[in-house]
C-alpha positions in Angstrom: 0.1 0.1 0.3 1.1 3.5 -0.9 1.2 5.8 2.0 -0.5 8.9 2.3 1.2 10.1 5.3 4.1 12.6 5.0 6.3 11.1 7.5 8.1 7.4 7.0 7.2 4.6 9.2 10.0 3.0 10.9 10.3 -0.6 9.0 10.2 -2.4 12.6 6.8 -1.2 13.6 5.2 -1.6 15.7 8.0 -0.6 18.0 6.3 -1.7 21.4 3.8 -4.2 21.4 2.2 -5.5 24.5 3.9 -8.8 24.2 7.1 -7.1 24.1 6.6 -5.6 27.8 9.2 -7.6 29.9 8.2 -7.3 33.4 4.5 -8.6 33.4 1.8 -8.9 30.9 -0.2 -6.2 29.5 -3.1 -5.0 27.3 -1.7 -2.0 25.9 1.4 -0.3 25.8 0.8 3.4 24.3 0.7 7.1 24.0 4.6 8.0 25.0 6.1 10.9 26.5 9.2 11.6 24.8 12.2 13.6 24.9 15.7 13.7 23.8 18.9 14.6 26.5 21.7 16.7 25.9 23.7 13.8 25.4 21.6 12.2 22.8 19.7 9.7 24.7 16.2 9.2 23.9 13.8 9.2 27.1 10.0 7.7 26.9 7.6 7.4 29.3 5.7 4.7 28.3 1.9 4.5 29.2 1.0 0.7 30.2 -2.3 -1.1 31.3 -1.3 -4.2 33.1 -3.5 -7.5 32.2 -6.9 -7.4 34.1 -5.9 -4.0 35.8 -8.5 -1.2 36.5 -6.0 1.0 35.7 -2.7 2.1 33.7 0.8 3.2 35.1 4.0 4.7 33.3 7.2 3.3 33.1 10.4 5.0 31.8 12.3 3.6 28.6 15.7 4.9 27.4 17.8 4.4 24.4 21.1 5.3 22.8 19.8 5.2 19.2 16.4 5.8 19.5 15.3 2.4 18.6 16.8 -0.1 20.9 15.2 0.8 24.6 15.8 -0.4 28.0 12.6 -0.3 29.9 12.7 0.3 33.8 11.2 -2.2 36.1 9.6 0.0 38.7 6.7 2.0 37.1 7.3 6.0 37.8 3.7 7.1 38.3 0.9 4.8 39.5 -2.4 5.7 40.9 -1.2 4.3 44.2 2.0 6.4 44.7 0.7 9.4 43.3 1.4 12.9 45.1 -1.9 14.0 44.0 -4.4 11.8 45.8 -7.9 12.4 44.9 -6.8 14.0 41.7 -5.0 11.3 39.6 -7.0 8.3 38.8 -5.3 7.3 35.3 -1.5 7.8 34.8 -1.1 8.5 31.3 -0.4 10.8 28.3 2.9 12.4 29.9 3.9 15.5 27.8 8.0 16.4 28.4 9.8 19.3 28.1 13.7 19.6 28.6 13.8 23.2 30.0 17.7 23.9 29.3 18.5 26.9 31.4 17.3 25.5 34.6 18.7 21.9 33.5 15.9 20.0 34.1 13.0 18.1 32.6 9.2 19.1 33.4 6.6 16.5 33.1 2.8 17.4 32.7 0.3 14.9 32.5 -3.5 14.4 33.0 -4.9 13.8 36.4 -8.1 12.3 35.6 -10.0 12.4 38.7 -12.7 10.2 38.6 -15.3 12.3 39.4 -13.7 15.6 38.8 -12.8 15.3 35.2 -9.1 15.7 33.9 -6.6 18.4 35.6 -2.9 18.9 34.7 -0.3 17.8 37.1 3.0 19.1 37.0 6.2 17.3 38.1 10.2 18.1 37.4 13.1 15.7 37.1 16.8 16.2 36.5 17.6 12.1 36.0 14.0 10.4 35.3 14.6 8.5 38.7 13.0 10.7 41.0 10.2 12.6 40.4 9.3 16.2 42.4 5.6 16.9 42.3 5.1 20.6 41.7 1.5 21.3 41.7 -2.0 20.9 39.8 -1.7 23.7 37.3 -4.9 23.8 35.4 -8.5 23.4 36.0 -10.6 21.0 34.4 -11.0 20.0 32.0 -7.6 20.1 30.2 -5.9 17.6 28.4 -3.1 19.0 28.8 -1.0 21.8 29.1 2.3 21.3 27.0 5.6 23.7 28.0 7.5 25.6 25.5 11.5 24.5 26.4 12.6 28.0 27.0 11.0 31.4 28.7 9.7 33.9 26.3 9.6 37.3 27.3 10.8 36.6 30.7 7.9 34.4 31.4 7.3 30.5 31.2 4.7 29.7 28.2 2.5 26.9 27.7 0.0 25.6 25.1 -3.2 23.7 26.2 -6.4 22.4 25.0 -9.1 23.3 27.5 -12.8 22.0 26.7 -16.2 21.2 27.9 -15.7 17.7 29.5 -18.9 15.7 28.7 -20.4 18.3 26.2 -21.3 17.1 22.8 -18.2 17.2 20.5 -19.5 20.4 18.6 -19.7 22.3 21.7 -16.7 21.3 23.2 -14.9 24.2 22.2 -11.6 21.9 21.9 -9.2 24.4 20.5 -5.4 24.9 21.5 -4.7 28.0 23.7 -1.5 29.7 24.9 -0.9 31.1 28.4 1.8 32.7 30.5 3.3 32.5 33.8 5.9 34.0 36.1 6.4 31.0 38.3 5.1 27.5 36.8 2.0 27.8 39.2 0.1 31.1 38.1 -0.9 31.5 34.6 -3.0 34.0 32.5 -2.5 36.2 29.6 -4.7 33.6 27.7 -5.0 33.7 24.2 -6.4 31.3 21.5 -3.9 29.9 18.7 -5.3 27.4 16.6 -8.9 26.4 16.3 -10.8 23.2 15.4 -11.4 23.0 11.7 -7.9 24.7 10.7 -7.9 21.4 8.5 -10.6 19.1 7.5 -9.2 16.1 9.1 -9.0 18.0 12.4 -12.5 19.4 12.5 -13.9 18.1 15.8 -10.9 18.7 18.0 -7.5 19.1 18.5 -4.6 18.8 21.2 -0.8 19.9 21.5 2.2 18.8 22.1 5.5 20.5 23.4 7.0 23.0 20.8 10.0 22.6 18.8 12.4 25.7 18.4 13.6 26.2 14.7 15.0 29.4 12.8 11.9 29.8 11.4 9.7 29.6 14.3 8.3 27.1 16.8 7.5 23.9 15.3 4.2 22.5 16.9 3.0 18.9 16.3 -0.5 18.4 17.3 -3.3 15.7 16.8 -6.7 16.3 15.2 -9.7 14.3 15.3 -12.3 13.9 12.4 -15.8 12.7 13.3 -17.1 10.1 10.8 -19.9 7.8 10.5 -17.7 4.9 11.6 -16.3 6.6 14.7 -13.4 9.1 15.5 -10.4 9.3 13.2 -7.1 10.5 14.9 -4.3 11.9 12.6 -1.4 13.9 13.5 -0.2 17.3 11.8 1.9 20.6 12.2 2.0 24.1 12.2 4.6 27.1 12.9 4.2 29.6 15.6 6.2 32.9 15.9 9.3 32.9 17.9 8.6 36.2 19.7 4.6 35.9 19.9 3.9 32.2 19.8 0.3 33.1 19.9 0.9 34.0 16.1 0.3 31.4 13.7 2.7 31.8 10.7 1.6 28.6 8.6 -0.3 25.4 9.3 0.0 22.2 7.2 -3.1 21.3 5.1 -2.1 17.6 4.8 -1.5 15.4 7.7 1.8 14.1 8.7 0.5 10.7 9.9 -2.8 9.5 9.3 -4.2 5.4 10.5 -3.4 3.3 7.4 -1.4 0.2 8.8 -3.5 -2.9 10.3 -1.8 -2.0 13.9 -3.1 1.8 13.5 -6.5 0.7 12.0 -7.2 -2.0 14.5 -6.7 -2.3 18.3 -8.3 -1.0 21.4 -9.6 2.4 20.1 -9.2 1.8 16.5 -8.6 4.5 13.5 -5.7 6.1 15.6 -2.4 7.6 15.7 -1.6 10.0 18.8 1.2 11.6 19.9 2.3 13.8 23.2 5.5 15.1 21.5 8.2 14.6 19.2 12.2 14.6 19.0 14.7 16.2 16.7 18.0 15.4 16.2 20.0 18.6 15.9 22.9 17.1 13.7 20.6 15.1 11.4 17.6 17.2 11.6 15.7 14.2 11.7 12.4 14.6 13.3 11.0 11.4 15.2 7.8 10.9 16.6 6.9 7.8 18.9 3.1 7.6 18.7 0.2 5.4 20.2 -1.3 3.1 17.6 -4.9 2.5 18.4 -4.2 2.5 22.0 -2.5 -0.4 21.7 0.9 -0.4 20.4 3.7 2.3 19.8 4.9 3.1 16.3 7.9 5.4 15.1 7.6 7.4 12.2 10.3 9.9 10.9 10.8 13.1 8.6 13.0 16.0 8.2 12.0 18.7 10.9 13.3 21.6 8.1 11.0 20.0 5.3 8.0 20.1 7.7 8.8 23.8 8.7 8.5 24.7 5.0 5.3 22.6 4.4 3.8 24.8 7.3 5.1 28.0 5.9 3.8 27.0 2.1 0.4 25.6 3.7 0.8 22.6 1.8 
């Protein structure tokens, strides 16, 4: 089958399947947080649902080449060990940002309190061994803020997707917003950045990932959802934001970077889904790598050239 997606899938996909998890049986292994360390290692935070369990947990995986990973045996986030008891019922979907000026990593993930809706939980780590809980930094419903990797105008900046939880999709107001903070706790100066419907395949809702700095702007990888007669279809796309005024959109790709096309993307626990919480860019080769959840069951890898994607955003291709 000739792919219509822009990115190239790794020939060894799925990169992780449930049967590959080494420590216990799992039903799903999906939607990894992802970041590259200053020395070139790739870190993933895997969302894992143990067989027969009522809740998922998260495990750290580390790789020197971006393909072969060693998974830590002990989970880093669980319902039982949460620092935010009562607000944290479904540990998944970590967004990870390396913040160079503080030499640390910030992790934001949705709390999903059972009777509260998803709020954003913020953690800080320097080594992916210990995790310092900071605070709950957004009201529900918000899945979930994504931190820029540096301050802009002296302030922390984030993207997020607040929405009306439980409302019909047409009335959920699921758009991408930007806000600023002096301290990572108190957020304001809210501005809408990108509206659902910016492309046809993202007409129902959209959601952000941590932006990547390029010479021509902030590259923002996002997911978009199309409501079809056979259910929701999740794809991955890109837009470019101004470096100094990131609420200003410089260009949006009209085509998608990745859409469900293969057997493992079309069939699974939640079919017809490719979903990412971030991307990784190799500064030397300019390769962009996206580790993505496929049908909420396995993890795939897709690659492209970051500069070519930036140009496609600017041209609106």
